[in-house]
C-alpha positions as CSV (number, residue, x, y, z in Angstrom):
1,M,-8.5,6.3,-8.8
2,D,-6.3,5.3,-6.1
3,R,-5.6,5.2,-2.5
4,R,-5.5,8.8,-1.3
5,Q,-7.8,10.4,-3.9
6,F,-10.7,11.0,-2.0
7,I,-8.8,12.5,1.2
8,K,-10.6,16.0,2.4
9,Y,-8.6,18.9,1.1
10,T,-8.8,20.9,4.2
11,S,-6.6,23.7,5.1
12,L,-3.7,23.0,7.8
13,A,-3.1,26.7,8.8
14,G,-1.1,26.5,11.9
15,A,0.2,22.8,11.7
16,S,3.5,21.9,11.8
17,F,5.5,19.7,9.5
18,T,8.5,17.7,10.8
19,F,12.1,17.4,8.6
20,A,14.5,15.0,9.7
21,A,18.0,14.2,7.7
22,C,19.6,11.5,7.7
23,S,23.4,10.8,6.7
24,G,24.2,8.1,3.8
25,D,27.2,7.1,5.8
26,K,25.9,3.9,7.1
27,S,-1.2,5.1,-18.7
28,N,-1.0,8.9,-19.9
29,N,1.6,7.7,-22.7
30,P,4.5,9.0,-20.9
31,E,7.8,9.5,-22.3
32,E,10.1,6.5,-21.4
33,T,13.2,8.3,-21.3
34,S,15.3,10.2,-18.8
35,P,15.0,14.1,-18.6
36,S,16.8,15.9,-21.2
37,G,20.0,17.7,-20.1
38,T,20.8,15.7,-17.2
39,S,23.4,13.7,-16.2
40,P,24.6,10.7,-13.8
41,V,25.3,12.3,-10.4
42,A,29.1,13.0,-9.5
43,A,30.8,10.0,-8.3
44,N,32.3,12.0,-5.1
45,E,28.9,13.7,-4.3
46,P,26.2,11.7,-2.4
47,L,22.6,11.5,-4.0
48,K,20.4,13.7,-2.1
49,V,17.2,12.0,-2.0
50,G,13.5,13.4,-0.5
51,F,10.6,11.4,0.5
52,V,7.3,13.0,1.2
53,Y,4.9,11.2,4.0
54,V,1.2,11.6,4.5
55,G,1.1,10.3,8.0
56,P,3.6,10.0,10.7
57,V,6.7,7.8,10.7
58,G,5.4,6.1,13.8
59,D,2.0,5.3,12.6
60,F,3.4,1.3,12.1
61,G,1.5,1.4,8.9
62,W,1.4,2.7,5.6
63,T,4.1,5.6,6.3
64,Y,6.4,3.6,8.6
65,A,6.6,1.2,5.9
66,H,8.0,3.5,3.2
67,D,10.2,5.0,5.9
68,L,11.7,1.5,6.4
69,G,12.3,1.5,2.8
70,R,14.1,4.7,2.8
71,R,16.5,3.5,5.6
72,E,16.8,0.1,3.7
73,M,18.1,2.4,0.7
74,E,20.5,4.5,3.1
75,A,22.0,0.9,4.4
76,S,22.6,-0.3,1.0
77,L,23.9,2.6,-0.4
78,Q,26.4,3.6,2.4
79,G,27.9,7.0,1.7
80,K,26.4,7.1,-1.8
81,V,23.0,8.9,-0.6
82,R,21.7,11.1,2.1
83,S,18.0,11.2,2.3
84,T,15.6,14.0,4.2
85,F,11.5,13.1,4.8
86,V,8.9,15.3,5.6
87,E,6.2,13.7,7.5
88,N,2.5,14.7,8.0
89,V,2.0,16.5,4.8
90,N,-1.5,17.0,3.5
91,E,-2.8,16.3,0.5
92,G,-3.8,20.0,-0.8
93,A,-1.8,23.2,-1.3
94,D,1.0,22.2,1.2
95,A,2.3,19.2,-0.9
96,E,3.2,21.3,-3.6
97,R,5.5,23.6,-1.3
98,V,6.8,20.9,0.5
99,I,7.8,19.4,-2.7
100,R,9.1,22.3,-4.2
101,Q,11.1,22.8,-1.4
102,L,12.8,19.8,-1.5
103,A,13.6,20.5,-5.2
104,L,15.2,23.9,-4.1
105,D,17.3,22.3,-1.4
106,G,18.6,20.1,-3.9
107,N,17.2,16.7,-3.9
108,K,17.9,15.1,-7.1
109,L,15.2,12.1,-6.6
110,I,12.1,12.9,-4.7
111,F,9.7,10.1,-3.9
112,T,5.8,11.4,-3.2
113,T,3.9,8.8,-1.4
114,S,0.3,9.5,-1.4
115,F,-2.2,9.5,-4.1
116,G,-3.1,12.9,-3.5
117,Y,0.3,14.5,-4.2
118,M,0.0,13.4,-8.1
119,N,-1.0,16.8,-9.5
120,P,1.4,18.7,-7.2
121,T,4.2,16.1,-8.1
122,I,3.5,17.1,-11.8
123,K,3.4,20.5,-11.6
124,V,6.2,21.0,-9.6
125,A,8.6,18.5,-12.0
126,K,7.5,20.8,-14.7
127,D,9.4,23.6,-13.1
128,F,12.7,21.1,-12.3
129,P,13.3,19.3,-15.3
130,G,16.6,18.4,-14.0
131,V,15.2,16.6,-10.6
132,Y,13.6,13.0,-11.0
133,F,10.2,12.1,-9.4
134,E,8.5,9.0,-8.4
135,H,4.8,9.1,-7.5
136,C,3.6,6.1,-5.6
137,T,-0.1,4.8,-6.4
138,G,-0.4,7.6,-9.4
139,Y,-0.9,7.5,-13.0
140,K,0.2,10.7,-14.5
141,R,4.0,10.5,-15.8
142,V,5.9,13.1,-17.6
143,A,9.8,12.8,-18.7
144,N,11.2,13.3,-15.3
145,V,7.9,11.6,-13.3
146,G,7.5,7.7,-12.7
147,T,4.7,5.9,-10.7
148,Y,4.8,2.8,-8.5
149,L,2.5,0.7,-6.8
150,G,2.5,-2.8,-5.1
151,R,0.2,-5.7,-5.8
152,F,-1.9,-5.6,-2.6
153,E,-4.6,-7.7,-3.9
154,E,-1.9,-10.9,-3.8
155,T,-1.2,-10.6,0.1
156,R,-5.1,-10.0,0.4
157,Y,-5.8,-13.0,-1.4
158,L,-3.4,-15.2,0.8
159,T,-4.8,-13.7,3.9
160,G,-8.2,-14.6,3.2
161,M,-7.4,-18.1,2.5
162,I,-5.9,-18.2,6.3
163,A,-9.0,-16.4,7.3
164,G,-11.4,-18.7,5.7
165,K,-9.4,-21.8,7.5
166,M,-9.4,-20.0,10.8
167,T,-12.7,-18.6,11.4
168,K,-15.2,-20.7,13.4
169,S,-18.3,-18.2,13.1
170,N,-17.5,-17.8,9.2
171,I,-17.7,-14.0,10.0
172,I,-15.1,-11.9,9.1
173,G,-14.8,-8.3,10.0
174,F,-13.0,-5.8,7.8
175,I,-12.1,-2.4,8.5
176,G,-12.2,0.1,5.6
177,A,-10.5,3.5,5.1
178,Y,-12.2,5.3,2.2
179,P,-14.5,3.5,-0.4
180,I,-11.9,3.9,-3.4
181,P,-10.9,0.9,-6.0
182,E,-7.7,0.2,-4.2
183,V,-9.5,-0.4,-0.8
184,I,-12.4,-2.1,-2.5
185,R,-10.3,-4.1,-4.9
186,G,-8.1,-5.3,-1.3
187,I,-11.4,-6.3,0.4
188,S,-12.4,-8.2,-2.9
189,A,-9.3,-9.9,-3.3
190,F,-9.2,-10.8,0.6
191,T,-13.1,-12.3,0.0
192,Q,-11.9,-14.3,-3.2
193,G,-9.1,-16.2,-0.9
194,L,-11.4,-16.7,2.0
195,R,-14.2,-18.2,-0.3
196,A,-11.9,-20.2,-2.3
197,V,-11.1,-22.5,0.7
198,N,-14.6,-21.5,2.8
199,P,-17.3,-20.9,0.6
200,K,-19.6,-20.6,3.6
201,A,-17.7,-17.3,5.2
202,K,-18.9,-14.0,4.9
203,V,-17.2,-10.8,5.2
204,R,-18.6,-7.7,6.8
205,V,-17.3,-4.0,6.4
206,V,-16.8,-1.0,8.8
207,W,-15.7,2.2,7.2
208,V,-13.9,4.7,9.3
209,Q,-13.4,7.6,6.0
210,S,-9.8,7.8,7.5
211,W,-6.2,6.1,7.1
212,Y,-4.7,6.7,10.3
213,D,-7.3,7.1,13.5
214,P,-6.4,4.3,16.0
215,A,-9.6,5.3,18.0
216,K,-11.8,5.2,14.8
217,E,-10.2,1.9,14.1
218,R,-10.6,0.3,17.5
219,E,-14.1,1.5,17.3
220,A,-14.6,-0.5,13.9
221,A,-13.1,-3.2,15.3
222,Q,-15.2,-3.5,18.2
223,A,-18.7,-3.1,16.1
224,L,-17.4,-6.1,13.9
225,I,-16.6,-8.2,17.0
226,S,-20.3,-7.3,17.7
227,L,-21.6,-8.5,14.8
228,G,-20.1,-11.9,15.5
229,A,-16.5,-11.8,13.7
230,D,-13.9,-13.7,15.1
231,V,-11.4,-12.8,12.7
232,L,-10.5,-9.2,12.0
233,T,-8.2,-7.6,9.1
234,Q,-8.0,-3.8,7.7
235,H,-7.3,-1.2,5.3
236,T,-6.0,1.2,7.6
237,D,-2.6,1.9,9.2
238,S,-2.6,1.6,12.8
239,A,-2.3,-1.7,14.9
240,A,-5.3,-0.8,17.0
241,P,-7.4,-3.6,15.4
242,V,-4.5,-6.2,16.4
243,Q,-4.6,-4.7,19.7
244,L,-8.2,-5.4,20.3
245,A,-8.0,-8.8,19.0
246,E,-5.6,-9.6,21.2
247,E,-7.5,-8.6,24.0
248,K,-10.6,-9.8,23.0
249,G,-8.9,-13.6,22.2
250,I,-9.7,-13.7,18.3
251,F,-7.6,-13.6,15.5
252,A,-6.2,-10.5,13.0
253,F,-4.0,-9.6,10.3
254,G,-1.8,-6.6,10.2
255,Y,-1.2,-4.2,7.4
256,N,1.8,-2.6,5.6
257,T,4.2,-4.2,8.2
258,D,4.4,-7.3,10.4
259,M,2.3,-6.4,13.3
260,S,2.6,-9.3,15.5
261,R,4.3,-7.5,18.2
262,F,0.8,-5.8,19.0
263,G,-1.1,-9.3,19.3
264,P,1.5,-12.3,19.5
265,K,-1.5,-14.3,20.1
266,A,-4.2,-12.8,17.7
267,H,-1.6,-11.7,15.0
268,L,-1.9,-14.4,12.2
269,T,0.3,-12.5,9.7
270,S,0.5,-9.2,7.9
271,A,-0.1,-8.3,4.4
272,I,3.4,-6.3,4.3
273,N,4.9,-3.5,1.5
274,K,8.8,-3.6,1.2
275,W,9.6,-0.7,-0.5
276,G,13.4,-1.1,0.4
277,K,14.8,-2.6,-3.1
278,F,12.5,-0.3,-5.5
279,Y,14.1,2.8,-3.6
280,T,17.5,1.6,-3.9
281,D,17.2,0.7,-8.0
282,K,15.7,3.9,-8.5
283,A,18.5,5.9,-6.6
284,L,21.4,3.7,-8.2
285,A,19.7,4.7,-11.4
286,V,19.7,8.5,-11.3
287,M,23.5,7.8,-10.2
288,N,24.5,6.1,-13.2
289,G,22.4,7.9,-15.7
290,T,19.6,5.1,-16.5
291,W,16.7,6.5,-14.7
292,K,13.5,6.5,-17.2
293,S,10.0,7.3,-16.3
294,E,7.9,4.3,-16.2
295,D,4.7,3.0,-14.6
296,V,6.0,0.2,-11.7
297,W,3.6,-2.6,-10.2
298,F,5.2,-5.2,-8.7
299,G,3.8,-8.1,-6.6
300,I,5.3,-11.0,-4.3
301,G,7.6,-12.0,-7.3
302,Q,9.5,-8.7,-7.6
303,G,9.6,-8.4,-3.8
304,M,7.4,-5.3,-3.4
305,V,4.7,-7.0,-1.3
306,D,4.5,-10.1,0.8
307,I,3.4,-11.8,4.0
308,S,4.9,-11.9,7.3
309,P,6.1,-15.0,9.1
310,L,2.6,-17.0,10.1
311,N,1.7,-17.6,13.3
312,S,2.2,-21.3,14.7
313,T,-1.1,-21.4,15.3
314,V,-2.0,-21.7,11.8
315,P,-1.9,-25.6,11.1
316,Q,0.7,-27.1,8.9
317,D,-1.6,-27.9,6.5
318,V,-3.0,-24.3,5.9
319,Q,0.4,-22.8,5.8
320,Q,1.2,-25.5,3.0
321,L,-1.6,-24.3,1.2
322,V,-1.1,-21.0,1.7
323,M,2.6,-21.2,0.4
324,A,1.4,-23.4,-2.4
325,K,-1.0,-20.5,-3.8
326,R,2.1,-17.6,-3.0
327,D,4.5,-19.4,-5.4
328,E,1.8,-19.6,-8.0
329,F,1.4,-15.8,-7.8
330,I,5.2,-15.7,-8.1
331,K,5.2,-18.1,-10.9
332,D,2.6,-15.9,-12.6
333,I,0.3,-18.9,-13.2
334,A,-2.6,-17.6,-10.5
335,H,-4.2,-14.5,-10.3
336,P,-6.2,-13.2,-7.3
337,F,-9.4,-12.5,-9.6
338,D,-9.3,-15.6,-12.0
339,G,-12.3,-16.1,-13.3
340,P,-15.4,-16.9,-13.1
341,V,-15.8,-14.1,-10.7
342,K,-19.2,-12.8,-9.6
343,D,-20.6,-9.8,-7.8
344,Q,-22.7,-9.7,-4.8
345,K,-26.0,-10.3,-7.3
346,G,-24.3,-13.3,-8.6
347,K,-23.3,-12.1,-11.9
348,V,-20.3,-13.1,-13.7
349,R,-17.9,-10.1,-13.9
350,V,-15.0,-12.1,-14.9
351,Q,-15.5,-15.4,-17.3
352,K,-13.6,-18.3,-16.7
353,G,-10.2,-18.6,-18.0
354,Q,-9.6,-15.0,-18.0
355,V,-8.6,-12.7,-15.1
356,L,-9.6,-8.8,-13.9
357,S,-7.3,-6.6,-16.0
358,D,-5.3,-3.8,-14.4
359,K,-7.4,-1.2,-15.8
360,E,-10.6,-3.0,-14.3
361,Q,-8.7,-3.3,-10.8
362,L,-7.7,0.4,-11.0
363,A,-11.6,1.5,-11.2
364,M,-12.9,-1.4,-9.3
365,D,-16.1,-0.1,-7.8
366,W,-18.1,-3.5,-7.0
367,Y,-17.9,-6.1,-4.4
368,V,-17.3,-9.6,-5.2
369,E,-19.8,-12.3,-4.0
370,G,-19.6,-13.0,-0.4
371,I,-19.3,-9.6,1.0
372,E,-22.2,-8.1,2.8
373,G,-23.5,-4.6,2.9
374,S,-23.1,-2.2,-0.1
375,I,-20.4,0.6,-0.8
376,P,-20.7,4.0,0.7
377,K,-20.0,7.3,-1.3
378,A,-16.9,8.7,-1.0
379,E,-16.7,11.8,1.6
380,S,-15.8,14.8,-0.4
């Protein structure tokens, strides 16, 4: 269960997809081996790499972050790779068609960047054993399919700490996309950080049932402000909440990429995703014949997630506090869900001296203490 599972699989008949090419001149017991019968890419041929995106590259959120990673890969491997991306690909039948076409077009490495692409990726991979696939946020792997995910909960915890120190109303507004484990985990990790520094603070959540809908996100942000929130955060992809916070004179956090340009005064920091090194490393692995199917879940210490530069409005003592916790995450001596962790009803879910396991995080369907309201059922 993860990021894109509960998207409506509606038909996109009549919808158009954008193809863009860029020159490179500038725990299902998977097999942990490279696909049989394959060999490193010839040294004199650029590696063709394809990307499948669920949203527009201009969303300044999830898809934009992946595209920044693609561009970083190209810049790092000048002349050695040639990449292509397809944006706005829905997670239904069209996903298989697009992934298959990228394989037919000669792409040796294909990244599929949304949960709903999991089954189509596996299906196409079986028909193209000589092509390598990497699927973001999924859990199914075969000999030529690997999976990857960022430890978003680490950066959520850090932004929660900042919110706890900056709020005056002790009400934080959180704009949620879909009530799936990844989002619930993020809200809860944020609240853990918030309450660690300010036990009086509460989190209120408004769900928009969309990953990217600026109008709905702005409407949700306005509703949260009306409920008393003086700090906003989000698990959605547009900059609309940050922009509204700037207009209203309150604080906000961006998500996926640095959104400071959309609210210089309001923006405290962003929880950012950094895919470039991973994409570069996987491309190199294909080129030198060392690629293997594996499950990658990297955090701040491995450079896959982080927070953007903090606004100077954040007091120095708060910045030092946050950076100290960041260092603990990097050194792996702290965890966003260090016990004891209680749920909304006060039941201890994680005992003192223990942490919430990866398996439990991936299936998280409960709120921690400090979050108001209940979790709605995901729309089908």
